[in-house]
C-alpha positions in Angstrom: 143.3 104.1 133.0 143.4 107.7 134.0 146.4 108.9 132.1 150.2 109.2 132.3 151.7 109.9 135.7 155.4 110.7 136.2 157.6 111.4 139.3 161.3 111.5 139.7 163.8 111.5 142.5 167.5 112.0 143.1 170.1 114.8 143.6 172.7 116.2 141.2 175.6 114.4 142.8 173.6 111.7 144.6 174.2 108.0 143.9 171.6 107.8 141.2 168.6 109.4 139.6 165.3 107.5 139.3 161.8 108.0 137.9 158.5 106.1 137.8 156.3 106.4 134.7 152.8 105.0 135.1 150.0 104.6 132.6 151.9 103.5 129.5 149.8 100.8 127.8 151.0 97.2 127.7 152.5 95.9 124.5 154.8 98.8 123.6 158.3 97.7 122.5 160.9 99.7 124.4 164.2 100.5 122.6 166.8 101.2 125.3 169.2 102.5 122.6 166.8 105.2 121.7 166.4 106.2 125.4 170.2 106.4 125.7 170.4 108.4 122.5 168.0 110.9 124.0 170.0 111.1 127.2 173.1 111.8 125.1 171.3 114.6 123.2 170.5 116.2 126.6 174.2 116.2 127.4 175.3 117.9 124.2 175.1 121.3 122.7 177.4 124.3 122.4 178.4 125.9 125.7 178.2 122.8 128.0 180.5 122.4 131.0 182.9 119.9 132.6 180.2 117.7 134.2 179.3 116.4 130.7 182.8 115.0 130.4 182.3 112.9 133.6 178.8 111.5 133.1 177.8 109.2 130.3 174.2 108.5 131.0 172.9 105.0 130.4 169.4 103.9 131.3 168.5 101.0 133.6 165.0 99.6 133.2 164.1 98.3 136.6 160.4 97.5 136.3 157.4 97.6 134.0 159.3 96.1 131.0 159.7 92.4 130.3 161.5 91.0 127.2 161.7 94.5 125.8 158.0 95.2 126.1 155.8 97.1 128.5 153.5 95.0 130.7 151.2 97.7 132.0 152.8 98.1 135.4 154.8 101.3 136.4 158.0 101.7 134.5 161.0 102.4 136.7 164.0 104.0 135.1 167.4 104.6 136.7 170.6 106.5 135.8 173.7 106.1 137.9 175.7 109.2 138.7 179.4 108.6 138.1 180.3 111.9 139.9 178.9 110.4 143.1 182.3 109.2 144.2 183.7 112.7 144.1 180.8 114.1 146.2 179.5 111.4 148.5 179.5 111.8 152.3 182.6 110.5 154.0 183.5 109.9 157.6 186.3 111.8 159.3 188.9 110.2 161.5 186.7 111.2 164.4 183.8 109.3 163.0 181.9 112.4 161.9 180.3 113.0 158.5 182.5 115.5 156.6 181.9 117.6 153.6 182.2 121.3 152.6 179.2 123.4 153.6 177.9 125.9 151.1 176.5 129.1 152.6 176.9 131.8 149.9 173.6 131.5 147.9 173.6 132.3 144.2 171.3 135.0 142.9 168.8 133.6 140.4 168.9 130.1 141.9 166.7 128.3 144.4 169.5 128.5 147.0 168.4 131.3 149.4 164.7 130.8 149.3 165.0 127.1 149.4 167.3 127.2 152.4 164.9 129.5 154.2 161.8 127.4 153.3 163.3 124.1 154.5 165.4 125.6 157.4 168.7 124.3 156.0 172.0 125.8 157.0 173.8 124.3 154.0 172.7 125.5 150.6 173.9 122.3 149.1 170.8 120.6 150.5 168.9 122.8 148.1 171.0 123.1 145.0 171.5 119.4 144.7 167.8 118.8 143.9 167.1 122.1 142.2 169.9 121.5 139.7 169.1 120.8 136.1 170.7 117.4 136.5 167.2 116.4 137.6 166.0 116.7 134.0 167.9 113.6 133.1 164.9 111.5 134.2 162.4 113.8 132.4 164.3 113.0 129.2 164.3 109.3 130.0 160.5 109.2 130.7 159.9 111.5 127.7 161.8 109.1 125.5 159.4 106.3 126.5 156.5 108.6 125.7 158.1 109.4 122.3 158.2 105.7 121.4 154.5 105.5 122.4 153.6 108.6 120.4 155.4 107.3 117.2 153.1 104.3 117.4 150.2 106.8 117.3 151.7 108.7 114.3 152.9 111.7 116.3 156.4 113.1 116.1 158.1 115.7 118.3 161.2 117.8 117.4 162.9 121.0 118.5 165.3 123.7 117.3 167.3 126.5 118.9 166.5 129.8 117.4 169.1 132.2 116.1 171.9 129.7 116.5 174.7 131.5 114.7 174.3 134.7 116.7 173.9 132.7 119.9 177.2 130.8 119.4 179.0 134.1 119.1 177.3 135.3 122.3 178.3 132.1 124.1 182.0 132.5 123.1 181.9 136.1 124.5 180.2 135.0 127.7 182.6 132.2 128.4 185.6 134.5 127.8 184.1 136.9 130.4 183.1 134.3 133.0 179.5 135.0 132.2 176.5 132.9 131.0 173.7 133.4 128.5 170.2 132.0 127.7 168.3 131.5 124.5 165.0 130.5 122.9 164.0 127.1 121.6 161.0 125.9 119.6 159.2 122.6 119.8 157.1 121.2 116.9 154.6 118.4 117.3 153.2 116.9 114.1 150.5 114.2 113.5 148.3 114.9 116.5 144.6 114.6 115.7 142.2 117.5 116.3 140.4 117.4 119.6 143.0 116.5 122.2 142.5 118.5 125.4 139.3 120.3 126.2 137.7 123.7 126.6 135.3 122.4 129.3 137.5 123.2 132.4 140.6 125.3 132.9 142.8 122.4 134.0 141.9 120.3 130.9 143.1 122.9 128.4 146.0 121.4 126.5 147.9 124.7 126.0 147.8 125.3 129.7 149.3 121.8 130.3 152.0 122.4 127.8 152.8 125.8 129.3 153.0 124.4 132.8 155.2 121.5 131.7 157.7 123.6 129.8 157.7 126.4 132.4 158.7 123.7 135.0 162.0 123.2 133.3 164.9 124.9 135.2 165.7 128.5 134.0 162.6 128.7 131.7 161.0 132.1 132.2 158.5 132.4 129.3 156.4 130.1 127.1 154.3 130.9 124.1 152.0 128.8 121.9 152.2 129.7 118.2 152.8 133.4 117.6 151.6 134.3 121.1 153.6 137.5 121.9 153.5 138.7 118.3 149.8 138.2 118.0 149.1 140.4 120.9 150.2 143.5 118.9 148.1 142.7 115.8 144.5 143.0 114.7 142.3 139.9 114.7 142.1 139.9 110.9 145.9 139.5 110.9 146.0 136.8 113.6 143.3 134.1 113.3 143.9 131.2 111.0 141.2 131.2 108.4 139.5 127.9 107.5 139.3 126.6 103.9 138.0 123.5 102.2 139.5 121.9 99.1 137.8 120.1 96.2 137.9 116.8 98.1 136.0 118.4 101.0 139.2 118.4 103.2 139.5 121.2 105.7 142.8 123.1 105.8 144.5 126.3 107.0 146.9 128.5 105.1 148.5 129.8 108.3 149.2 128.4 111.8 149.6 131.5 114.0 147.6 129.7 116.8 150.3 127.1 117.0 147.9 124.2 116.5 145.7 124.8 119.5 142.4 126.6 119.7 140.1 126.7 122.7 142.5 124.5 124.7 142.4 121.7 122.0 144.5 120.6 119.2 143.0 121.7 115.8 144.9 119.3 113.5 147.7 121.7 112.7 151.3 121.2 114.0 151.6 122.3 117.6 154.2 125.0 118.0 155.6 125.9 121.4 158.5 128.4 122.1 160.3 128.9 125.4 162.8 131.4 126.7 165.6 130.3 128.9 167.3 132.8 131.2 171.1 132.7 131.6 172.3 130.1 134.1 172.8 131.5 137.6 176.3 130.0 138.2 178.9 132.5 136.9 182.6 131.9 136.8 182.8 135.6 137.8 180.4 135.3 140.7 177.7 137.9 141.6 177.4 139.6 144.9 175.4 137.8 147.6 175.3 137.3 151.4 176.7 134.4 153.5 173.6 132.9 155.2 175.7 131.7 158.1 177.6 135.0 158.9 175.1 137.4 157.3 178.1 139.1 155.8 178.5 140.3 152.1 180.3 137.8 149.9 180.3 136.4 146.4 178.1 133.5 145.1 179.3 130.0 145.2 180.8 128.4 142.0 179.6 125.0 140.9 180.8 123.0 137.9 178.4 124.5 135.3 177.7 125.5 131.7 178.0 128.7 129.9 174.8 128.0 128.0 172.4 125.0 128.1 169.8 126.0 125.6 170.3 122.9 123.4 169.9 120.7 126.4 166.8 122.6 127.5 165.3 122.1 124.0 165.7 118.3 124.4 164.1 118.5 127.9 161.3 120.6 126.3 160.7 117.8 123.8 160.5 115.3 126.7 158.0 117.4 128.7 155.9 118.0 125.5 155.9 114.2 124.9 154.7 113.5 128.5 151.8 116.0 128.0 150.9 114.6 124.6 151.1 111.0 125.7 148.9 111.8 128.6 146.3 113.5 126.3 146.3 110.4 124.0 145.8 107.9 126.9 143.1 110.1 128.5 141.1 110.3 125.3 141.6 106.9 123.8 142.2 104.8 126.9 143.3 101.2 126.5 145.3 99.2 129.0 146.8 97.4 126.0 148.5 99.3 123.1 146.4 97.5 120.5 143.2 98.9 122.1 144.6 102.4 122.2 145.6 102.4 118.6 142.3 100.9 117.5 140.4 103.6 119.3 142.7 106.3 117.8 142.2 104.8 114.3 138.5 104.9 114.6 138.5 108.5 115.9 140.7 109.7 113.0 138.4 107.9 110.5 135.4 109.7 112.1 137.0 113.1 111.9 137.9 112.6 108.3 134.5 111.3 107.3 132.3 113.8 109.2 134.5 117.0 109.2 137.2 116.6 106.6 139.9 116.8 109.3 
């Protein structure tokens, strides 16, 4: 087994969203209620818009799970879009496909560049897939990985920073037809030291986390530990000194590195922070150009949120879970869960015995 692989498909207002998750060991009991609870978390948070009143996401397990347990084959997960009926293609009386074309691209979105790249005259062909609705399936796949990680003694959580101030800002933005972003923090506990590698650039775990989190729509910055703050300090103020207690156990008094050194987990909690820019869809639209007429106009308005930082944090958890689950499977292998857990147990025992970790 080479690790976890994940791919998803579907559009924001298409009939359904689907993903395939491969590499999860056989024998893992899957709790559909937990997956649904994660999907519900993604739909919550202060500042969400009208779409969340329409959709009530429920997972459909289409393959890879039998009698509530993984069987080693690819897991297919599906979520139906209720809003599909309001947006699906319809035939006109003349027998032609009808639907409103969108040509006024939004600044800050994939609209203009995507239309140019794929030679599309209708921006909806771009915005439907680039929409954050796609993250529904990331959360579904991430929920499966969270279940797997819990079996490995690893937990993942998140928090939105400066919530009180942000809520006030959201209220002001909504009143003005504007949007706002925010910062969230992900915490991973229970991971053993040594996941990831310093050997090659593409095996460094912090690089994988950064790529995974940055891939989330509207995320523009990612840091591990006190990344930005550390850049302005002296080394003596930054690096987490190593101590040993009376039982010969190694420990740190600080965790400014965010649990990763040299591209590997070091046994401390992994801390990841991400900055989300304001959503590009404003109720008071920004200036743009109509790609059909080449005339000045204002950006299109889609059903949208004022702020989606709480949802982004849930998606961040899911992406972190996918990366961490992949790291576990890569290091400990095991087509069957019992083998993976046995290998992990032996590794933890060796770290404790030989290095006090």
